[in-house]
C-alpha positions, -999 to 999 in steps of 0.1 A, spaced: 691 287 598 653 302 599 646 312 632 610 310 650 598 338 659 578 347 699 546 350 684 546 318 658 554 301 690 526 312 709 501 310 678 510 271 676 510 264 717 469 280 713 460 259 684 471 227 700 440 223 723 416 239 686 433 203 668 422 179 700 391 192 702 387 185 671 400 150 667 380 143 701 346 156 681 351 134 654 362 103 673 330 112 692 308 114 667 321 82 646 321 61 677 280 75 684 273 69 645 292 31 650 266 24 679 234 40 660 242 13 634 248 -12 661 219 -6 687 194 8 661 199 4 627 210 -33 628 198 -39 660 177 -70 650 204 -87 632 227 -84 661 203 -98 686 201 -124 667 236 -134 663 239 -130 699 211 -153 708 220 -180 683 252 -177 706 238 -180 737 205 -199 729 201 -235 717 172 -256 707 171 -289 715 147 -297 683 118 -327 694 114 -348 662 72 -352 655 58 -383 657 42 -391 614 9 -397 621 -5 -436 609 -23 -451 583 -49 -476 590 -79 -500 574 -109 -495 577 -111 -517 607 -83 -500 627 -54 -524 614 -18 -500 614 -6 -503 578 20 -477 587 32 -464 618 66 -447 636 91 -471 660 123 -459 678 153 -476 659 183 -483 676 216 -476 659 252 -483 675 274 -455 666 310 -442 670 325 -405 670 356 -415 657 374 -381 667 366 -384 701 376 -423 701 404 -429 727 428 -448 705 445 -462 742 411 -483 748 403 -490 711 414 -518 703 400 -537 733 364 -520 730 364 -528 692 375 -569 702 348 -568 729 314 -552 710 327 -577 677 325 -610 701 293 -591 718 273 -583 690 292 -614 661 304 -584 641 334 -582 618 359 -566 636 381 -557 602 346 -539 594 345 -522 625 386 -506 623 379 -499 585 348 -475 594 363 -464 620 398 -454 599 371 -442 570 352 -416 598 384 -408 608 397 -401 572 363 -381 565 364 -363 595 332 -375 605 312 -364 637 294 -400 637 300 -435 619 271 -457 624 286 -495 631 254 -514 629 220 -505 618 187 -506 638 203 -529 667 173 -557 678 163 -559 716 186 -587 726 214 -568 711 207 -534 727 203 -556 760 234 -572 758 249 -534 747 234 -517 779 247 -549 803 287 -544 788 281 -505 783 307 -494 812 336 -511 792 328 -501 759 325 -460 762 341 -461 726 307 -466 714 272 -452 716 235 -461 708 218 -439 692 180 -432 684 155 -421 662 120 -421 652 118 -447 616 87 -455 594 73 -486 601 52 -507 580 38 -536 603 29 -557 571 60 -551 546 50 -554 510 7 -558 514 -6 -528 501 31 -510 491 18 -491 460 -10 -478 480 5 -467 511 40 -456 495 69 -449 513 89 -420 528 124 -409 521 146 -380 536 147 -347 516 178 -334 499 198 -307 500 184 -286 470 149 -299 483 161 -285 518 164 -245 504 128 -246 497 113 -269 519 130 -257 553 103 -223 547 77 -253 554 93 -261 588 112 -291 570 149 -300 583 177 -315 565 171 -346 563 135 -347 576 112 -375 561 89 -366 534 61 -388 517 77 -395 478 45 -418 465 13 -436 478 -8 -422 510 24 -410 524 27 -386 494 -10 -378 488 -17 -367 526 20 -356 535 6 -321 548 -12 -339 568 10 -371 582 38 -351 586 34 -331 621 54 -302 628 86 -300 652 88 -289 687 115 -284 708 132 -265 743 152 -232 738 181 -236 765 204 -204 775 240 -214 773 270 -192 786 304 -185 769 316 -222 774 285 -238 765 278 -248 796 236 -252 806 219 -219 825 180 -223 825 158 -232 805 134 -205 782 106 -226 773 96 -256 757 72 -262 727 61 -297 726 60 -316 692 27 -318 670 18 -357 661 12 -355 624 -32 -364 617 -43 -401 613 -52 -419 580 -80 -437 577 -82 -460 542 -112 -476 529 -91 -507 526 -101 -538 539 -72 -555 552 -91 -592 555 -97 -584 513 -62 -568 511 -42 -597 522 -65 -625 505 -57 -606 472 -16 -602 481 -16 -643 483 -36 -648 450 -12 -631 434 19 -646 450 19 -674 420 17 -649 393 48 -638 374 31 -599 376 -3 -588 375 -29 -568 397 -64 -572 418 -90 -543 425 -118 -548 451 -142 -520 446 -178 -509 460 -190 -502 427 -221 -481 447 -197 -450 454 -158 -462 448 -143 -472 475 -115 -495 471 -114 -527 495 -80 -540 485 -56 -531 460 -27 -551 452 2 -553 426 27 -582 419 52 -581 419 59 -560 452 87 -547 478 92 -543 513 84 -509 523 110 -512 552 137 -510 527 132 -473 524 136 -467 564 170 -483 564 201 -455 566 225 -483 549 207 -498 518 224 -530 507 232 -529 470 215 -562 466 186 -551 478 185 -520 457 191 -535 426 159 -562 434 139 -532 434 151 -501 415 169 -517 386 147 -553 380 134 -554 350 105 -566 366 102 -536 378 83 -539 418 77 -501 423 52 -504 388 17 -504 402 2 -525 377 -32 -518 392 -32 -484 373 -12 -496 347 -26 -499 308 -25 -532 285 -47 -547 262 -83 -560 279 -93 -583 258 -131 -592 258 -138 -574 292 -141 -546 265 -171 -559 246 -192 -546 272 -177 -510 256 -185 -522 223 -222 -532 233 -229 -503 247 -221 -485 211 -240 -505 194 -271 -501 217 -261 -462 221 -259 -454 183 -295 -470 175 -278 -489 151 -278 -523 163 -310 -524 188 -315 -541 220 -330 -573 197 -303 -577 169 -295 -610 164 -262 -616 142 -250 -649 128 -215 -654 140 -192 -676 118 -154 -690 119 -141 -655 106 -148 -623 89 -123 -607 68 -115 -567 72 -92 -553 52 -66 -586 44 -67 -602 72 -100 -628 81 -102 -622 120 -116 -658 136 -136 -667 165 -121 -684 197 -136 -715 185 -130 -713 150 -166 -723 144 -189 -697 154 -225 -700 177 -246 -693 152 -272 -664 151 -273 -653 187 -282 -616 208 -259 -595 230 -267 -617 262 -258 -650 246 -227 -630 228 -214 -618 257 -219 -652 275 -199 -672 248 -178 -647 244 -180 -644 207 -158 -627 189 -173 -625 156 -205 -611 171 -190 -582 181 -166 -577 149 -198 -569 135 -211 -543 160 -178 -526 163 -177 -523 127 -208 -513 121 -209 -479 142 -175 -472 136 -143 -457 158 -157 -430 168 -188 -441 180 -170 -466 202 -143 -436 216 -172 -419 229 -188 -443 245 -155 -455 261 -152 -414 274 -185 -415 288 -173 -449 305 -145 -430 323 -113 -442 297 -88 -421 279 -87 -403 314 -76 -407 351 -97 -425 374 -97 -392 398 -79 -418 424 -59 -401 446 -23 -416 443 -24 -405 403 14 -401 405 11 -440 396 -14 -438 369 -16 -446 335 -39 -423 314 -47 -453 287 -53 -455 247 -88 -454 232 -77 -450 197 -105 -424 175 -99 -416 137 -84 -380 146 -56 -403 168 -45 -419 140 -45 -386 115 -21 -376 137 2 -402 131 -11 -425 161 14 -412 182 45 -423 164 43 -413 129 36 -382 105 0 -367 105 -20 -383 74 6 -411 70 -13 -432 91 -51 -438 85 -79 -456 103 -76 -491 86 -101 -519 90 -84 -537 105 -81 -515 131 -117 -515 140 -122 -552 143 -95 -553 168 -107 -523 189 -143 -538 188 -130 -569 212 -100 -551 230 -68 -553 215 -37 -529 194 -56 -499 201 -69 -502 232 -51 -500 263 -67 -492 298 -60 -497 333 -74 -521 361 -89 -495 378 -105 -481 343 -123 -516 340 -134 -511 377 -151 -480 370 -165 -492 334 -180 -526 354 -193 -504 384 -217 -484 360 -229 -520 350 -234 -528 384 -249 -500 399 -274 -490 373 -256 -460 356 -235 -441 376 -201 -436 372 -177 -430 404 -143 -420 412 -121 -447 428 -109 -435 468 -90 -447 493 -96 -423 521 -137 -412 532 -121 -374 538 -107 -376 497 -146 -383 484 -161 -361 510 -138 -333 492 -154 -339 462 -185 -356 471 -208 -336 441 -183 -356 413 -176 -383 430 -207 -403 416 -220 -389 385 -257 -403 368 -244 -410 329 -267 -402 295 -273 -441 291 -305 -456 284 -314 -478 316 -325 -507 295 -290 -509 278 -273 -513 312 -300 -539 326 -294 -557 293 -256 -560 294 -263 -571 330 -284 -601 325 -256 -611 300 -231 -607 323 -249 -632 344 -260 -655 325 -215 -654 315 -215 -668 351 -247 -694 353 -237 -712 322 -211 -690 304 -172 -683 302 -173 -678 338 -190 -709 355 -163 -722 376 -168 -692 396 -197 -712 415 -184 -744 418 -168 -756 452 -188 -725 468 -219 -724 492 -242 -696 496 -227 -674 475 -247 -641 462 -255 -641 428 -223 -629 408 -221 -612 372 -193 -611 356 -170 -614 319 -138 -631 313 -113 -617 292 -81 -631 273 -59 -604 253 -30 -610 231 -4 -586 245 11 -566 216 42 -565 228 54 -598 236 31 -616 223 18 -635 255 -19 -637 270 -33 -614 298 -58 -627 318 -89 -612 330 -117 -620 352 -140 -588 359 -172 -596 385 -198 -579 407 -222 -594 438 -253 -595 443 -258 -594 407 -285 -567 418 -276 -542 443 -243 -547 439 -217 -545 467 -184 -554 459 -169 -558 419 -136 -572 416 -106 -568 388 -83 -598 388 -57 -593 361 -28 -620 356 0 -603 329 14 -627 305 2 -654 318 -9 -679 290 -38 -697 297 -71 -675 296 -92 -650 315 -111 -685 335 -84 -700 340 -56 -678 355 -74 -642 368 -114 -663 379 -99 -683 403 -82 -652 421 -116 -632 418 -132 -664 435 -105 -664 467 -119 -626 473 -154 -633 470 -152 -663 495 -138 -638 521 -158 -615 515 -194 -632 516 -178 -653 547 -172 -618 563 -205 -607 557 
């Protein structure tokens, strides 16, 4: 047995305070370092966590700005939506059956549907389930009168986008939708909240930053139990800016009306002096209020998104064969090239052969020897075949570019716009967009088709409007616009003087006047009184996809110092421009003339 000496015991007793001191010092230093870490190095992070535990933000939703026509008519605004909801996890089961039957009878709801929604909400642990979306005034009053006996149910309110005219100018106005989770990751930095509304198309999309406003709210302090203690301040939400359009609702409504009996088509009404759009309608259309619904019925959804009629497609900005309304381009190519000057007279014939095909005159007879004005008046095909073949594809292509074809028009809603196609020899060499380079050469048949706006020419109604505005305003290419604000942002480019001989423009204007006086557009004056002089052009184009005809009519008035230009287009509507498109334009001119 080993014995411990008195000296060792004494040393051990003396060492204990030292060990205790070292241990205490190390513990103190650790605590000190931890406090420094918490209070100094990580102060902001923990302060934020503390504030989040005791401070709550009661968010205040901003009101989106309104969209107005030029006269102040409201095309889009916001309204309060009342929805009947339950909170499945908080429902008192002892009262549920009674409350369910009362609400079913009171609001004429299927009790089985209510039960299914309740059980689904429970199963999926939903905090809130909507039983009935968008209560009307009568339903809301009935609920409020019986609210004390229906505490299983609540009425929730929220602001939704509202479109008073439903489908009118739908493609122009556009619609909103909630942002997605993936969008929220970057949009949250701009002040958006999850499921916040954002403009998807049209003016709602283009002017999103101006229209949407800013969220506000009240900061309140709560205790550890979550009970309100005091208000720390209120930041009011900021309402979005109103957007005033150049649209004239009087003209927009008649444009929508005249399209109703057409399978598909478009109307554009524009001021040729500056490009201000007074009406833009596309058919088929859709109800903008569909996108404001929380629950979207499958039938309605399919009708909009899966229909072969494509109602979301803006036909005013989509490309089609223009037919004879294209002939002003071929005429300008002949005049500007110098190969077919203003006094040119050509012998029109029943048909003229190019390549392996004989291209016919539309009356199968010809019109004898005529010049530009009469060629436009009777819409002679063989006159323009000769001009087009004589100047060549590239001369027509270059003149078309001056007039704004083969490019976007510059209108705000360019996300809906098609650039179209005007062929060139280079385009053919490069494979025509579908073949191998060098294997699809330019053919004689192509130039005949191009001369009268068929096959190798695809243009949009808005491009046609710009081109005819050049004739109407005396030589200026204007940029179509839907808001004054947009025009002011590029005032130096909104009206460009073209390098085109004014005499050539005046010659075409005279020809277009004859079209209406005694040519294919003479019907515009029948049954109308006090209408200023009108100039215009009819067009009938074979759709290369379906073989069915498109009907066109373009006009401007007064013929001199023009104030209004109309493009009327009916897609796949056999019968010709004078039969189907001209009457639509006539109704618009009548309303405009009456109001002016």
